[in-house]
N, CA and C of each residue as an Amber inpcrd file, in Angstrom:
protein
   273
  -2.8820000  32.1880000 -21.8140000  -2.1770000  32.7340000 -20.6350000
  -2.2450000  31.8120000 -19.5840000  -1.0630000  31.2610000 -18.9140000
  -1.1640000  30.4170000 -17.8190000  -0.5310000  31.0540000 -16.4470000
  -1.0770000  30.5440000 -15.5250000  -0.6370000  31.2320000 -14.2870000
   0.1190000  30.1360000 -13.5270000   1.4750000  30.5320000 -12.9700000
   2.1960000  29.5570000 -12.2910000   1.7620000  29.7770000 -10.7710000
   1.6190000  28.6430000  -9.9790000   1.4830000  28.8000000  -8.6680000
   2.6200000  28.1040000  -8.0600000   3.3640000  28.8590000  -7.0050000
   4.4200000  28.3020000  -6.3160000   3.9100000  27.4740000  -5.2040000
   4.3250000  26.1300000  -5.1820000   3.8100000  25.1980000  -4.0290000
   5.0330000  24.9590000  -3.1190000   4.9000000  25.0310000  -1.8900000
   5.8160000  24.5950000  -0.9030000   6.2100000  23.2650000  -1.0320000
   7.4460000  22.9140000  -1.3930000   7.8340000  21.5340000  -1.5240000
   7.3100000  20.5140000  -0.4050000   7.2940000  21.1040000   0.7640000
   6.8360000  20.2160000   1.9510000   5.4110000  19.9200000   1.6690000
   4.6760000  20.7140000   1.1070000   3.2350000  20.3990000   0.8970000
   3.1530000  19.4630000  -0.3110000   3.8410000  19.7040000  -1.2040000
   3.8260000  18.8480000  -2.4460000   4.1270000  17.4160000  -2.1490000
   5.0410000  17.1720000  -1.2600000   5.3610000  15.7620000  -0.9310000
   4.5510000  15.1720000   0.3160000   3.6870000  15.8110000   0.9460000
   2.9560000  15.5520000   2.0610000   2.1440000  14.2000000   1.7780000
   1.4670000  14.2250000   0.6310000   0.6930000  12.8700000   0.3530000
   1.7670000  11.6290000   0.1880000   2.7870000  11.8830000  -0.5660000
   3.6790000  10.7820000  -0.8150000   4.3830000  10.2800000   0.4950000
   4.7320000  11.2220000   1.4850000   5.3650000  10.9680000   2.5940000
   4.2520000  10.2720000   3.6620000   3.0190000  10.6710000   3.5920000
   2.0590000  10.1540000   4.2310000   1.6010000   8.6770000   3.9450000
   1.4530000   8.6280000   2.5420000   1.2540000   7.2600000   2.1130000
   2.4060000   6.2370000   2.4290000   3.5760000   6.6850000   2.2570000
   4.6490000   5.7040000   2.5800000   4.7010000   5.5190000   3.9930000
   4.4770000   6.4270000   4.8990000   4.3830000   6.1300000   6.4350000
   3.2670000   5.1880000   6.5690000   2.1980000   5.3740000   6.1560000
   0.9900000   4.3670000   6.3390000   1.4160000   3.0140000   5.9340000
   1.9800000   2.9960000   4.6560000   2.2340000   1.5470000   4.2040000
   3.4080000   1.0040000   5.0320000   4.4070000   1.5930000   5.2980000
   5.4470000   0.9390000   6.0230000   5.4020000   0.8110000   7.6340000
   4.4930000   1.6510000   8.2850000   4.4680000   1.6410000   9.5250000
   3.1170000   1.3350000  10.2160000   2.0550000   1.5890000   9.5470000
   0.6220000   1.3960000  10.0140000  -0.2640000   0.4490000   9.4760000
  -0.1250000   0.2550000   8.2350000  -1.0600000  -0.7200000   7.4220000
  -1.2260000  -1.9670000   8.1150000  -0.1730000  -2.6190000   8.2610000
  -0.3800000  -4.0610000   8.8950000  -0.9210000  -4.1410000  10.2100000
  -0.7920000  -3.1680000  11.0390000  -1.2680000  -3.1350000  12.3330000
  -2.8120000  -2.4620000  12.5160000  -3.0370000  -1.6920000  11.6480000
  -4.5170000  -1.0300000  11.7290000  -5.4300000  -1.7910000  10.8120000
  -5.0870000  -2.2860000   9.6600000  -6.1230000  -2.9220000   8.8150000
  -6.8840000  -4.1430000   9.2270000  -6.3100000  -5.1000000  10.0610000
  -7.1850000  -6.1280000  10.5760000  -8.3280000  -5.6380000  11.3830000
  -8.1550000  -4.5340000  12.3040000  -9.1890000  -4.1730000  13.2770000
  -9.7950000  -2.9360000  12.9400000  -9.2870000  -2.0850000  12.2180000
  -9.8250000  -0.6730000  11.9870000 -10.4130000  -0.1850000  10.7090000
 -10.7120000  -1.2800000   9.9140000 -11.2180000  -0.9340000   8.5110000
 -12.3570000  -0.0300000   8.4910000 -12.4280000   1.0650000   7.6870000
 -13.3740000   2.0340000   7.5510000 -13.1800000   3.3350000   8.3550000
 -12.2640000   3.1710000   9.5170000 -11.9880000   4.2660000  10.2150000
 -11.0450000   5.2450000   9.4340000 -10.7510000   6.4400000  10.0130000
  -9.7540000   7.4040000   9.3460000  -8.5110000   7.5300000  10.2340000
  -7.4390000   7.7740000   9.6760000  -6.2180000   8.0700000  10.2810000
  -5.5730000   9.3000000   9.5830000  -5.2920000  10.3030000  10.5110000
  -4.5640000  11.5370000  10.2620000  -3.1460000  11.3360000  10.5230000
  -2.2550000  11.5080000   9.5700000  -0.8580000  11.1280000   9.8800000
  -0.0760000  12.3830000   9.6660000   0.9700000  12.6700000  10.5310000
   1.9160000  13.7320000  10.5900000   3.2220000  12.8500000  10.1450000
   3.5920000  12.7430000   8.9950000   4.6250000  11.9120000   8.5120000
   6.0420000  12.2580000   9.2130000   6.3930000  13.4280000   9.4260000
   7.6390000  13.7630000   9.8100000   7.9390000  13.3300000  11.3410000
   6.7820000  13.5040000  12.1860000   7.0270000  13.0420000  13.4360000
   6.5830000  11.5570000  13.8150000   5.8050000  11.1140000  12.9580000
   5.2400000   9.7000000  12.9680000   4.0600000   9.5430000  13.8820000
   3.4950000  10.6720000  14.3380000   2.2420000  10.7810000  15.0870000
   1.1160000  10.6200000  14.1940000   0.1230000   9.8830000  14.7010000
  -1.1760000   9.7210000  14.0030000  -2.2880000   9.6480000  14.9490000
  -3.4940000   9.9280000  14.3430000  -4.6320000  10.1220000  15.0910000
  -5.7740000   9.3740000  14.3680000  -6.4850000   8.6040000  14.9670000
  -7.6050000   7.7460000  14.5250000  -9.0150000   8.3760000  14.9160000
 -10.0300000   8.0950000  13.9240000 -11.4210000   8.7160000  14.2350000
 -12.1730000   7.9040000  13.5030000 -13.5450000   7.9280000  13.9260000
 -14.6700000   7.2650000  13.1580000 -14.9390000   8.0180000  11.8090000
 -14.5430000   9.2770000  11.6720000 -14.7730000  10.0970000  10.5400000
 -13.4480000  10.8730000  10.3760000 -13.4770000  11.3560000   9.0050000
 -12.1760000  11.9880000   8.7460000 -12.0540000  13.3200000   9.7190000
 -13.2620000  13.9580000   9.9340000 -13.2370000  15.1550000  10.6130000
 -12.7460000  14.9100000  11.9310000 -13.2430000  13.8930000  12.6200000
 -12.8580000  13.5650000  13.9820000 -11.2760000  13.4230000  14.0850000
 -10.7440000  12.5400000  13.1450000  -9.4150000  12.2630000  13.2490000
  -8.5360000  13.6310000  13.0300000  -8.9870000  14.5180000  12.0590000
  -8.3160000  15.8000000  11.8800000  -8.4810000  16.6630000  13.0250000
  -9.7120000  16.7750000  13.6540000  -9.8090000  17.7270000  14.8130000
  -8.8980000  17.2380000  15.9270000  -8.9340000  16.0070000  16.2030000
  -7.9030000  15.5640000  17.2430000  -6.4670000  15.8020000  16.8880000
  -6.1880000  15.5240000  15.8050000  -4.7670000  15.8380000  15.3400000
  -4.3790000  17.3500000  15.3790000  -5.2570000  18.2690000  14.9100000
  -5.1050000  19.7110000  14.9780000  -5.1290000  20.1630000  16.4820000
  -5.8070000  19.4670000  17.3370000  -5.8240000  19.8890000  18.7290000
  -4.3960000  19.5690000  19.4350000  -3.9380000  18.4410000  19.1310000
  -2.5690000  17.8460000  19.6370000  -1.4320000  18.6410000  18.9540000
  -1.5400000  18.9970000  17.7220000  -0.5430000  19.5000000  16.9620000
  -0.8710000  20.7510000  15.8540000  -1.2860000  21.6420000  16.5820000
  -1.9720000  22.7260000  15.8230000  -1.2710000  23.4140000  14.6870000
   0.0840000  23.4160000  14.7110000   0.7850000  23.9590000  13.6070000
   1.1820000  22.9150000  12.4440000   0.7990000  21.6820000  12.5790000
   1.1950000  20.7920000  11.6640000   0.2230000  20.4150000  10.5170000
   0.5680000  19.9110000   9.3900000  -0.2270000  19.4000000   8.3160000
  -0.3320000  17.8830000   8.4410000  -1.4500000  17.3960000   7.9330000
  -1.7340000  15.9440000   8.0440000  -2.0650000  15.3730000   6.6490000
  -1.8850000  14.1950000   6.6490000  -2.3010000  13.2460000   5.3920000
  -3.4400000  12.4990000   6.0380000  -4.4940000  12.4260000   5.3360000
  -5.7340000  11.6650000   5.7260000  -5.9100000  10.5130000   4.8930000
  -6.1550000   9.3850000   5.5300000  -6.5050000   8.1900000   4.7200000
  -7.5810000   7.3930000   5.4970000  -8.2960000   6.7060000   4.6990000
  -9.3350000   5.8530000   5.1620000  -8.8590000   4.5390000   5.3120000
  -8.8710000   3.8440000   6.3680000  -8.0700000   2.5080000   6.6870000
  -8.7950000   1.3860000   5.9110000  -8.0550000   0.7700000   4.9080000
  -8.6940000  -0.3520000   4.0990000  -9.1890000  -0.0370000   2.8940000
  -9.1610000   1.3210000   2.3820000  -9.7210000   1.9060000   1.2250000
  -8.6120000   2.5690000   0.4540000  -8.9160000   2.8140000  -0.8610000
  -7.8220000   3.4130000  -1.8090000  -8.0780000   4.9090000  -1.7110000
  -9.2070000   5.3340000  -1.2110000  -9.5250000   6.7120000  -1.1840000
 -10.0660000   7.0370000   0.2460000  -9.9890000   8.3090000   0.5950000
 -10.6390000   8.6800000   1.8660000 -12.0890000   8.7740000   1.7180000
 -12.7310000   9.1460000   0.5890000 -14.1360000   9.3420000   0.3880000
 -14.3580000   8.9420000  -1.0610000 -15.7550000   8.8470000  -1.2240000
 -16.2900000   8.5220000  -2.5540000 -17.3790000   9.5010000  -2.9740000
 -17.7340000   9.4620000  -4.1610000 -18.8450000  10.1950000  -4.6310000
 -19.8020000   9.1670000  -5.3260000 -20.9950000   9.1250000  -4.8900000
 -21.8580000   8.1300000  -5.5660000 -23.3660000   8.9320000  -5.5700000
 -24.2000000   8.2850000  -6.2990000 -25.5010000   8.8360000  -6.2870000
 -26.4470000   7.8620000  -6.9680000 -27.7680000   8.2020000  -7.2280000
 -28.7290000   7.4310000  -7.6660000 -29.3750000   8.1960000  -8.8710000
 -29.6020000   7.5530000  -9.9300000 -30.1870000   8.1360000 -11.0910000
 -31.3750000   7.2440000 -11.4740000 -32.4600000   7.9800000 -12.1320000
 -33.3290000   7.2050000 -12.7080000 -33.6820000   7.6670000 -14.1720000
 -34.1810000   6.8470000 -15.0040000 -34.2990000   7.1280000 -16.3060000
 -35.7090000   7.0940000 -16.6990000 -36.1470000   8.1650000 -17.1870000
 -37.8160000   8.3090000 -17.5580000 -37.8910000   7.9290000 -18.9770000
 -38.7650000   7.0860000 -19.3840000 -39.0410000   6.4650000 -20.5560000
 -40.2430000   7.3330000 -21.0710000
């Protein structure tokens, strides 16, 4: 049995539009000096918000544009966050 979930087309393309906006409009100007910071992008308006953390960028974005959705990216990285850990082996 499978369940189909209807997804708003606007939400579905948010990541694509956000990545395109970043690549076409922000990457060259932000990457030299802002590596490691986060940017929350509202691709329809072209507004964006910088922060030291993803939370900081999104809180600023939602404060300024409370009804909008945002694409979040970490400047200079392929992903906004990573999962890592440390393991030891007992012999």
